[in-house]
C-alpha positions in Angstrom: 0.0 0.0 0.0 1.5 3.4 -0.9 2.4 5.4 2.3 -0.6 7.8 2.1 -3.2 5.4 0.8 -4.3 4.3 4.2 -4.7 7.9 5.3 -6.7 8.9 2.3 -9.0 5.9 2.6 -9.7 6.6 6.3 -8.0 3.4 7.4 -5.5 5.2 9.5 -5.4 8.5 11.4 -3.0 11.3 10.7 -0.8 10.0 13.5 -0.6 6.6 11.8 -2.9 4.8 14.2 -5.6 2.6 12.6 -9.0 4.2 12.5 -10.7 0.9 13.1 -9.7 -1.5 15.9 -10.5 -5.2 16.1 -12.1 -6.7 19.2 -8.7 -8.3 20.0 -7.0 -4.9 19.8 -9.5 -3.3 22.2 -9.2 -6.3 24.5 -5.5 -5.9 24.6 -5.7 -2.2 25.2 -8.2 -2.7 28.1 -6.4 -5.8 29.3 -9.6 -7.8 29.3 -10.7 -11.0 27.6 -12.1 -10.6 24.1 -15.5 -12.0 25.3 -15.7 -8.9 27.6 -15.3 -6.6 24.6 -18.4 -8.3 23.0 -20.3 -7.7 26.3 -19.2 -4.1 26.3 -20.6 -3.8 22.7 -23.9 -5.5 23.5 -24.5 -4.3 27.1 -22.6 -1.1 27.7 -23.0 0.6 24.3 -19.4 0.4 23.1 -19.8 1.8 19.5 -18.9 -0.9 16.9 -19.6 -1.7 13.3 -20.7 -5.2 12.7 -19.1 -6.7 9.6 -20.5 -10.2 9.9 -21.9 -12.6 12.4 -18.6 -12.7 14.4 -16.6 -9.7 13.1 -16.8 -6.2 14.6 -14.7 -3.1 14.1 -14.5 -0.3 16.6 -13.9 3.2 15.3 -11.0 4.6 17.3 -12.4 8.1 17.8 -15.8 6.8 19.0 -14.0 4.3 21.3 -11.9 7.0 22.8 -14.9 9.2 23.5 -16.8 6.2 25.0 -13.8 5.5 27.3 -13.5 9.2 28.3 -17.2 9.4 29.3 -16.7 6.4 31.6 -13.5 7.4 33.4 -13.8 7.5 37.1 -13.6 11.1 38.5 
């Protein structure tokens, strides 16, 4: 992939981070089992895009907003 193609397509942010995270990546960031990420999607409103029966992608910006709203004061 040419260096700027990902940025133009919306696949990465201007800092080079992927715009879309997998459930495994979110689980790793939060240090929780992947199953818990699915529970966060279904029960806690974690914003996610469903690609198929078992595949989800989480938009990084929405994920970060969701986390910020839930941080303990």
